[in-house]
C-alpha positions as CSV (number, residue, x, y, z in Angstrom):
1,M,6.4,-35.1,-15.7
2,A,9.2,-34.2,-14.9
3,R,10.4,-31.9,-12.2
4,Q,10.5,-28.9,-13.9
5,R,13.0,-25.1,-13.5
6,V,13.1,-21.5,-14.7
7,Y,17.0,-19.9,-13.8
8,S,17.2,-16.7,-13.7
9,G,20.6,-15.8,-14.3
10,M,21.7,-15.3,-11.3
11,K,25.3,-16.7,-9.8
12,Y,24.1,-18.0,-6.7
13,E,21.7,-20.7,-8.9
14,K,24.9,-22.4,-10.0
15,I,26.8,-21.4,-6.9
16,L,24.0,-22.9,-4.8
17,G,22.7,-25.1,-6.8
18,Y,19.2,-23.8,-6.7
19,C,16.6,-22.7,-9.4
20,R,14.3,-19.3,-9.2
21,A,11.3,-21.3,-10.6
22,L,10.8,-26.3,-10.0
23,R,7.3,-27.3,-10.7
24,D,6.5,-30.6,-9.3
25,G,3.0,-31.9,-10.9
26,D,0.8,-28.7,-10.3
27,M,2.8,-27.3,-7.7
28,I,4.8,-24.4,-7.8
29,Y,7.1,-22.9,-5.5
30,V,9.8,-19.8,-6.3
31,S,12.0,-18.8,-4.3
32,G,12.7,-16.2,-2.3
33,T,13.0,-13.2,-4.7
34,L,15.0,-10.6,-3.9
35,G,13.6,-7.0,-6.6
36,L,16.7,-6.7,-8.4
37,D,16.3,-5.9,-11.5
38,Y,18.4,-8.0,-13.6
39,A,19.9,-5.9,-16.1
40,T,21.1,-3.4,-13.6
41,H,21.4,-5.0,-10.5
42,T,20.6,-2.8,-8.9
43,L,17.5,-2.8,-6.4
44,P,14.6,-0.5,-6.5
45,D,14.7,2.4,-3.7
46,G,11.9,1.6,-0.8
47,A,10.5,-1.4,0.6
48,G,7.6,-0.9,-2.1
49,A,9.0,-0.6,-5.2
50,Q,11.5,-3.4,-3.9
51,A,8.6,-5.8,-2.9
52,E,6.7,-4.6,-6.5
53,R,9.6,-5.5,-8.3
54,C,9.3,-9.1,-5.8
55,V,5.9,-9.5,-7.4
56,E,6.7,-8.5,-11.3
57,I,9.5,-11.7,-11.1
58,I,7.5,-14.2,-9.6
59,S,5.1,-13.9,-11.6
60,D,7.3,-14.2,-14.6
61,A,8.1,-17.0,-13.7
62,L,5.2,-18.3,-12.5
63,G,4.0,-17.0,-16.0
64,Q,6.5,-19.3,-17.6
65,F,4.8,-22.5,-15.9
66,N,1.7,-21.4,-17.0
67,A,0.3,-20.6,-13.9
68,T,-0.8,-16.7,-12.5
69,L,-0.5,-14.8,-9.2
70,A,-4.2,-16.3,-8.8
71,D,-3.0,-19.5,-8.2
72,V,-0.7,-18.6,-5.0
73,L,-1.2,-20.4,-1.2
74,R,1.5,-19.6,0.2
75,M,3.6,-16.2,0.1
76,V,7.1,-16.0,3.0
77,I,7.8,-12.2,3.3
78,Y,10.8,-11.4,4.5
79,V,11.6,-7.7,5.6
80,L,14.5,-6.4,6.6
81,D,13.2,-3.5,9.5
82,R,9.7,-4.0,10.7
83,A,9.3,0.2,9.6
84,D,8.6,-1.4,6.3
85,I,5.5,-3.2,7.3
86,D,3.1,-1.4,6.6
87,E,4.9,0.0,3.0
88,V,5.4,-3.1,2.2
89,S,2.2,-4.8,3.0
90,E,-0.3,-1.8,1.1
91,T,2.2,-3.3,-1.9
92,L,1.2,-6.8,-1.7
93,G,-1.5,-6.7,-1.2
94,R,-2.5,-4.8,-4.2
95,H,-1.7,-7.9,-5.8
96,F,-2.5,-10.0,-3.7
97,R,-6.2,-8.8,-1.4
98,G,-9.0,-11.1,-3.1
99,I,-6.4,-14.8,-4.0
100,D,-5.8,-14.0,-0.2
101,P,-2.9,-16.5,0.5
102,V,-1.6,-18.0,3.4
103,S,1.3,-15.8,5.4
104,T,4.4,-15.3,6.8
105,L,5.9,-11.9,7.0
106,V,9.5,-12.5,9.2
107,C,11.6,-9.0,10.3
108,S,15.1,-10.2,9.4
109,P,18.4,-10.1,7.8
110,L,18.2,-10.3,3.8
111,S,21.0,-12.1,1.5
112,M,21.7,-8.2,-0.4
113,A,22.8,-4.8,1.0
114,G,20.4,-2.4,0.7
115,A,17.3,-5.1,0.3
116,R,14.5,-4.2,2.0
117,V,12.5,-6.7,1.5
118,E,12.3,-10.6,-0.2
119,L,9.9,-12.7,-1.2
120,E,8.5,-16.7,-1.5
121,V,5.8,-18.4,-3.0
122,T,3.9,-21.4,-2.9
123,A,1.5,-21.9,-6.1
124,R,0.1,-25.1,-7.2
125,Q,-0.8,-24.3,-11.0
126,G,-5.3,-24.7,-12.0
127,S,-6.2,-23.6,-8.5
128,A,-7.7,-20.0,-9.3
129,G,-11.8,-19.3,-9.0
């Protein structure tokens, strides 16, 4: 099976030469995702709301490969401020508790002003259950 790609339309995909998500066989890799509203190019207020938006974007990308959040094996969470860790953890926990992928959380500056959280995942289609 040839690699399949999903693009978000962000200008950096062309500049950097990457895609939102890539499927290679049954493995799906979703790039680091900010909680950006693509229609308005704005970020929601607060780390929890941004994390929620990240999950929505990632869920949509996985869905284009007939996969779901339940197929996620690994997530990497980047948080701007340690003070946001609990809020982000609670938000992501609502979606990933019970799936329990492996996880890494890093406190780091992010690529867009106003961004509080970024999330990337690796999934394998059909691994849920």
